[in-house]
N, C-alpha and C positions, 0 to 999 in steps of 0.2 A: 504493500500499499503506499503510495507516495503522499507527501503532505505538499499543500498548495504552495506555490512560489510566492516569496515575500517581494513587494516592489519596494525598490530602493529609494524612490523619492518621497514616497508619502509613508512607507512603514505598514500600508495596508496590503492585504492579501489580494490577489488578482482571484477574480472570480473563476477562471478556468486555468488550468495548467496550460503552458506554451504548446503543448503537443495536443491538446483537446480542445476544439473549437467548437461553440454552439451550432454552427451551420454544417458541421461534419454529417449530421444525421440526414439533412436535407440533400447533401451530395449523394450519400448513400441510397436515399428514397428513390431519387432521380435516375441513379445508375441502374437500379434494379428494376424500375419501370422501362427504361430504354433497352436493357438487355433482353427483359421479357417480351417486350415487343418485337425486338429482332429476332430472337432464337425460338419462341413459341407462339407468337401471332397475336391477334388482336384480342381474342376472347381470354386468352391467359393474362394480357396485359390488363384488363379489366377487372380480373379478379385480385391482382396486385394492386391496382389504384383503387379498387373499392375496400379492399381490407386494409390499406395503409390509411384511407380517409376515414374509415370506422374506428382505428386505434387513435388517430389523432382527434377527432371528435369526443372520445371518451376522455381523453387527457385535456382536451379543452374545456369540456363539460367540468370535471373534477375541478380544475383551478378557478374557472368562472365561478362555480358555486361556492368555492372557498372565499373567493376575494369579493364576493357578492356585496357586502356590506361596507368593508374596509381594504380597500385596494391599495396596496403599498407601491404601485407602480407611479412613476413621475407624472405621466401622462395615462389617463384612463383609456386611450384608444390603442389598438383595437378592442372593441367590444368582444369579450370572450364568449358569452352566450349564445349569441346570434351566429358567431364564427362557428361554434360547437354545432348549431344547429345545421349549419349550411355543409359542414363535413360529414355529419351524421346522415343526413338526408341525401347527400351527393354520394357517398358511399353505397349506401342501400339502393340507388337508382343505377350505379355501376354495376352491382351485383344482379340486379333484375335484368339489365342489358346482356350481362355476361351468360345468364341462364337463358337466354332467349324468351324471357317471359314478359309478357306485357308490363310497362311499368303503371302502376295503379295511379289513379286521377289524384286521390288523397296525397300521395308521396310528392307529386308535382307540385301540388297547391302547397305543401309542407316545406319544400324547397325554395319556391317562390316566395313564401312568406318570410322566411329566415333571411333571404337575400334582401327583402324589402325592410325587415327589422334591422338588419345590418347597418344598410344605407341610414335609416332614420336616427338610428342611435349614434352612428357615427358623425351625422349632420349635427345632433345635439351637443355632442362631447366637442367637436371642434368650434361651434358657435359660443359655448360655455367657456371654452379655454383662450378665445380670442378676446373676449369681453374682460377676462381675469386681469386684474393690473399685476399680479403677481404671477411670474413664470415658474411652473412647477419644477422641482429639482429633477434633473435627468442624471 
């Protein structure tokens, strides 16, 4: 087990060690989707994309519910709960397409409602943060 690296200028710990970056998982997910599409075809790609969306949706839902009342982030954007709804509904839609099953209307309505909720909440957050005389700490 390695200990986090110390920053020399402030004495604070870096949030991630030098060899581990938060975007590494995004590169891994993208690479797995591209390789699946090239090697196994579109149906397998939809399974991978749908599964990744469902996993990300559950993670966003857990974090969004935990921070619902008191969000420790400097900015409240992006809104996590509508983003979780988009990921969960989109992942379910991808799995329906991968199974060659018709996508239920309620799932399409849920996905479009989550996108509308994300846009509405984002607009409210940006409006409130632009009116605030104090810039949040980032």
